[in-house]
ZAMAR-231417 format. One record per residue (C-alpha): residue number from 0; residue in three letters; x, y, z. Coordinates in nm, 2 decimals, always signed. Layout:
residues N
SITE / k / r / xx / yy / zz
SITE / NUM / ALA / X / Y / Z
...
This chain:
residues 204
SITE / k / r / xx / yy / zz
SITE / 0 / UNK / +4.10 / +2.52 / +4.59
SITE / 1 / UNK / +4.29 / +2.75 / +4.82
SITE / 2 / UNK / +4.19 / +3.12 / +4.85
SITE / 3 / UNK / +4.45 / +3.36 / +4.70
SITE / 4 / UNK / +4.67 / +3.52 / +4.96
SITE / 5 / UNK / +4.65 / +3.89 / +5.04
SITE / 6 / UNK / +4.98 / +4.07 / +5.13
SITE / 7 / UNK / +5.05 / +4.39 / +5.31
SITE / 8 / UNK / +5.05 / +4.70 / +5.09
SITE / 9 / UNK / +5.40 / +4.83 / +5.03
SITE / 10 / UNK / +5.28 / +5.13 / +4.84
SITE / 11 / UNK / +5.27 / +5.49 / +4.96
SITE / 12 / UNK / +4.97 / +5.68 / +4.82
SITE / 13 / UNK / +5.04 / +6.03 / +4.68
SITE / 14 / UNK / +4.76 / +6.28 / +4.65
SITE / 15 / UNK / +4.76 / +6.43 / +4.30
SITE / 16 / UNK / +4.50 / +6.63 / +4.11
SITE / 17 / UNK / +4.34 / +6.47 / +3.80
SITE / 18 / UNK / +4.55 / +6.69 / +3.56
SITE / 19 / UNK / +4.87 / +6.56 / +3.71
SITE / 20 / UNK / +4.75 / +6.20 / +3.68
SITE / 21 / UNK / +4.66 / +6.25 / +3.31
SITE / 22 / UNK / +5.01 / +6.40 / +3.26
SITE / 23 / UNK / +5.17 / +6.09 / +3.42
SITE / 24 / UNK / +4.96 / +5.87 / +3.19
SITE / 25 / UNK / +5.14 / +6.03 / +2.89
SITE / 26 / UNK / +5.45 / +5.84 / +3.01
SITE / 27 / UNK / +5.29 / +5.49 / +2.99
SITE / 28 / UNK / +5.27 / +5.29 / +2.66
SITE / 29 / UNK / +4.93 / +5.14 / +2.75
SITE / 30 / UNK / +4.75 / +5.47 / +2.73
SITE / 31 / UNK / +4.90 / +5.59 / +2.40
SITE / 32 / UNK / +4.58 / +5.54 / +2.20
SITE / 33 / UNK / +4.34 / +5.70 / +2.46
SITE / 34 / UNK / +4.22 / +6.06 / +2.40
SITE / 35 / UNK / +4.21 / +6.32 / +2.68
SITE / 36 / UNK / +3.86 / +6.25 / +2.78
SITE / 37 / UNK / +3.93 / +5.87 / +2.80
SITE / 38 / UNK / +4.24 / +5.93 / +3.01
SITE / 39 / UNK / +4.04 / +6.15 / +3.24
SITE / 40 / UNK / +3.79 / +5.86 / +3.29
SITE / 41 / UNK / +4.08 / +5.63 / +3.40
SITE / 42 / UNK / +4.25 / +5.91 / +3.60
SITE / 43 / UNK / +3.94 / +5.92 / +3.82
SITE / 44 / UNK / +4.02 / +5.57 / +3.95
SITE / 45 / UNK / +4.40 / +5.58 / +3.94
SITE / 46 / UNK / +4.62 / +5.59 / +4.24
SITE / 47 / UNK / +4.96 / +5.77 / +4.23
SITE / 48 / UNK / +5.20 / +5.55 / +4.43
SITE / 49 / UNK / +5.56 / +5.52 / +4.54
SITE / 50 / UNK / +5.73 / +5.21 / +4.65
SITE / 51 / UNK / +6.08 / +5.19 / +4.81
SITE / 52 / UNK / +6.35 / +5.00 / +4.63
SITE / 53 / UNK / +6.59 / +4.74 / +4.76
SITE / 54 / UNK / +6.39 / +4.43 / +4.66
SITE / 55 / UNK / +6.07 / +4.55 / +4.82
SITE / 56 / UNK / +5.80 / +4.29 / +4.76
SITE / 57 / UNK / +5.52 / +4.44 / +4.56
SITE / 58 / UNK / +5.32 / +4.11 / +4.52
SITE / 59 / UNK / +5.40 / +3.74 / +4.55
SITE / 60 / UNK / +5.30 / +3.43 / +4.36
SITE / 61 / UNK / +4.96 / +3.31 / +4.48
SITE / 62 / UNK / +4.85 / +3.65 / +4.59
SITE / 63 / UNK / +4.52 / +3.80 / +4.47
SITE / 64 / UNK / +4.58 / +4.01 / +4.17
SITE / 65 / UNK / +4.42 / +4.34 / +4.28
SITE / 66 / UNK / +4.61 / +4.60 / +4.08
SITE / 67 / UNK / +4.75 / +4.70 / +3.74
SITE / 68 / UNK / +5.09 / +4.87 / +3.80
SITE / 69 / UNK / +5.23 / +5.13 / +3.56
SITE / 70 / UNK / +5.59 / +5.24 / +3.61
SITE / 71 / UNK / +5.69 / +5.61 / +3.56
SITE / 72 / UNK / +6.02 / +5.60 / +3.74
SITE / 73 / UNK / +6.23 / +5.31 / +3.89
SITE / 74 / UNK / +6.24 / +4.94 / +3.81
SITE / 75 / UNK / +6.05 / +4.63 / +3.90
SITE / 76 / UNK / +6.15 / +4.27 / +3.85
SITE / 77 / UNK / +5.92 / +3.98 / +3.79
SITE / 78 / UNK / +6.06 / +3.66 / +3.94
SITE / 79 / UNK / +5.98 / +3.30 / +3.94
SITE / 80 / UNK / +6.11 / +2.98 / +4.12
SITE / 81 / UNK / +6.24 / +2.76 / +3.84
SITE / 82 / UNK / +6.40 / +2.42 / +3.81
SITE / 83 / UNK / +6.65 / +2.41 / +4.10
SITE / 84 / UNK / +6.42 / +2.60 / +4.34
SITE / 85 / UNK / +6.61 / +2.92 / +4.32
SITE / 86 / UNK / +6.43 / +3.24 / +4.23
SITE / 87 / UNK / +6.51 / +3.39 / +3.89
SITE / 88 / UNK / +6.43 / +3.72 / +3.72
SITE / 89 / UNK / +6.22 / +3.65 / +3.41
SITE / 90 / UNK / +6.13 / +4.01 / +3.32
SITE / 91 / UNK / +6.22 / +4.37 / +3.41
SITE / 92 / UNK / +5.96 / +4.64 / +3.41
SITE / 93 / UNK / +6.09 / +4.99 / +3.36
SITE / 94 / UNK / +5.96 / +5.34 / +3.29
SITE / 95 / UNK / +5.66 / +5.34 / +3.06
SITE / 96 / UNK / +5.59 / +4.97 / +3.11
SITE / 97 / UNK / +5.33 / +4.79 / +3.31
SITE / 98 / UNK / +5.31 / +4.49 / +3.54
SITE / 99 / UNK / +5.03 / +4.24 / +3.62
SITE / 100 / UNK / +4.86 / +4.29 / +3.29
SITE / 101 / UNK / +4.79 / +3.92 / +3.25
SITE / 102 / UNK / +4.63 / +3.90 / +3.60
SITE / 103 / UNK / +4.41 / +4.20 / +3.53
SITE / 104 / UNK / +4.28 / +4.03 / +3.21
SITE / 105 / UNK / +4.22 / +3.69 / +3.37
SITE / 106 / UNK / +4.13 / +3.81 / +3.73
SITE / 107 / UNK / +4.35 / +3.52 / +3.85
SITE / 108 / UNK / +4.61 / +3.51 / +4.13
SITE / 109 / UNK / +4.96 / +3.61 / +4.05
SITE / 110 / UNK / +5.17 / +3.32 / +3.92
SITE / 111 / UNK / +5.50 / +3.50 / +3.98
SITE / 112 / UNK / +5.64 / +3.75 / +4.23
SITE / 113 / UNK / +5.72 / +4.12 / +4.17
SITE / 114 / UNK / +5.99 / +4.32 / +4.35
SITE / 115 / UNK / +6.09 / +4.69 / +4.34
SITE / 116 / UNK / +6.46 / +4.68 / +4.28
SITE / 117 / UNK / +6.48 / +5.06 / +4.25
SITE / 118 / UNK / +6.24 / +5.31 / +4.41
SITE / 119 / UNK / +5.93 / +5.30 / +4.19
SITE / 120 / UNK / +5.69 / +5.59 / +4.13
SITE / 121 / UNK / +5.39 / +5.53 / +3.91
SITE / 122 / UNK / +5.02 / +5.46 / +3.88
SITE / 123 / UNK / +4.81 / +5.17 / +3.98
SITE / 124 / UNK / +4.45 / +5.08 / +3.90
SITE / 125 / UNK / +4.22 / +4.85 / +4.09
SITE / 126 / UNK / +4.14 / +4.54 / +3.88
SITE / 127 / UNK / +3.78 / +4.53 / +4.00
SITE / 128 / UNK / +3.72 / +4.90 / +3.90
SITE / 129 / UNK / +3.87 / +4.84 / +3.56
SITE / 130 / UNK / +3.63 / +4.55 / +3.50
SITE / 131 / UNK / +3.34 / +4.75 / +3.62
SITE / 132 / UNK / +3.41 / +5.02 / +3.36
SITE / 133 / UNK / +3.45 / +4.75 / +3.09
SITE / 134 / UNK / +3.12 / +4.58 / +3.19
SITE / 135 / UNK / +2.93 / +4.90 / +3.12
SITE / 136 / UNK / +3.10 / +4.95 / +2.78
SITE / 137 / UNK / +3.31 / +5.25 / +2.88
SITE / 138 / UNK / +3.52 / +5.34 / +2.57
SITE / 139 / UNK / +3.83 / +5.41 / +2.79
SITE / 140 / UNK / +3.82 / +5.06 / +2.94
SITE / 141 / UNK / +3.76 / +4.89 / +2.60
SITE / 142 / UNK / +4.06 / +5.07 / +2.45
SITE / 143 / UNK / +4.27 / +4.99 / +2.76
SITE / 144 / UNK / +4.18 / +4.62 / +2.76
SITE / 145 / UNK / +4.25 / +4.60 / +2.39
SITE / 146 / UNK / +4.60 / +4.75 / +2.45
SITE / 147 / UNK / +4.66 / +4.52 / +2.74
SITE / 148 / UNK / +4.58 / +4.21 / +2.54
SITE / 149 / UNK / +4.82 / +4.32 / +2.26
SITE / 150 / UNK / +5.09 / +4.40 / +2.52
SITE / 151 / UNK / +5.06 / +4.07 / +2.71
SITE / 152 / UNK / +5.15 / +3.88 / +2.39
SITE / 153 / UNK / +5.50 / +4.03 / +2.38
SITE / 154 / UNK / +5.54 / +3.99 / +2.76
SITE / 155 / UNK / +5.45 / +3.62 / +2.75
SITE / 156 / UNK / +5.68 / +3.55 / +2.46
SITE / 157 / UNK / +5.96 / +3.72 / +2.65
SITE / 158 / UNK / +5.89 / +3.53 / +2.97
SITE / 159 / UNK / +5.85 / +3.20 / +2.79
SITE / 160 / UNK / +6.19 / +3.23 / +2.62
SITE / 161 / UNK / +6.35 / +3.33 / +2.95
SITE / 162 / UNK / +6.20 / +3.04 / +3.14
SITE / 163 / UNK / +6.31 / +2.79 / +2.87
SITE / 164 / UNK / +6.66 / +2.93 / +2.89
SITE / 165 / UNK / +6.67 / +2.90 / +3.27
SITE / 166 / UNK / +6.53 / +2.55 / +3.26
SITE / 167 / UNK / +6.80 / +2.45 / +3.01
SITE / 168 / UNK / +7.07 / +2.59 / +3.23
SITE / 169 / UNK / +6.93 / +2.41 / +3.53
SITE / 170 / UNK / +6.92 / +2.08 / +3.35
SITE / 171 / UNK / +7.29 / +2.10 / +3.29
SITE / 172 / UNK / +7.35 / +2.09 / +3.66
SITE / 173 / UNK / +7.06 / +1.88 / +3.79
SITE / 174 / UNK / +7.03 / +1.62 / +3.51
SITE / 175 / UNK / +6.66 / +1.65 / +3.46
SITE / 176 / UNK / +6.53 / +1.67 / +3.11
SITE / 177 / UNK / +6.37 / +1.98 / +2.97
SITE / 178 / UNK / +6.07 / +1.92 / +2.74
SITE / 179 / UNK / +6.11 / +2.06 / +2.39
SITE / 180 / UNK / +5.96 / +2.40 / +2.37
SITE / 181 / UNK / +5.70 / +2.48 / +2.11
SITE / 182 / UNK / +5.72 / +2.81 / +1.92
SITE / 183 / UNK / +5.35 / +2.85 / +1.96
SITE / 184 / UNK / +5.35 / +2.81 / +2.34
SITE / 185 / UNK / +5.32 / +3.18 / +2.43
SITE / 186 / UNK / +5.09 / +3.24 / +2.14
SITE / 187 / UNK / +4.85 / +2.97 / +2.26
SITE / 188 / UNK / +4.84 / +3.13 / +2.61
SITE / 189 / UNK / +4.77 / +3.47 / +2.46
SITE / 190 / UNK / +4.48 / +3.34 / +2.26
SITE / 191 / UNK / +4.33 / +3.18 / +2.58
SITE / 192 / UNK / +4.30 / +3.53 / +2.74
SITE / 193 / UNK / +3.97 / +3.67 / +2.62
SITE / 194 / UNK / +3.87 / +4.03 / +2.69
SITE / 195 / UNK / +3.55 / +4.03 / +2.89
SITE / 196 / UNK / +3.30 / +4.23 / +2.70
SITE / 197 / UNK / +3.55 / +4.26 / +2.41
SITE / 198 / UNK / +3.27 / +4.25 / +2.15
SITE / 199 / UNK / +3.09 / +4.55 / +2.31
SITE / 200 / UNK / +3.05 / +4.86 / +2.09
SITE / 201 / UNK / +3.02 / +5.10 / +2.38
SITE / 202 / UNK / +2.64 / +5.07 / +2.42
SITE / 203 / UNK / +2.48 / +4.89 / +2.70
């Protein structure tokens, strides 16, 4: 099995105090259920980043999934090569939304690429550090992973429907048959993503 690829880092790191990072977290859906202390715990490992727009590659398919990305301003696009070999946008990630949640949960390489279409400002969290906090039963991490698992269900359904639509369009031009989609496809994928340490109560 080939090792996942590591790409250059397109992100500019911005030095911000913890109180500013916590304020930025207020803008992100994933952190809605975390209290101030829990947000402070995650703020200690957060990086405030900026990435230029104009289709800047954030990560590519096959690359090691090192970070969770939370968008405050700007727009990212998740793209995949489908059917005809052309790259298609299967999901947009705008302010308040997050990218690479599925990869953080599974610690697997990215299966799609991500591009900054507009200059993106936001937060990112190192996957390994999030899992370290989860492993010791940190309440902030337990709540975050629970929120991510709920969020990825909607994302997978959105992506699944978009991929099926794109494959259907491609089949009209190429003549290849598209397998009938199952309504439970996305749901079965979601159920296969278990939260490591998800049964922890916060005690070691």
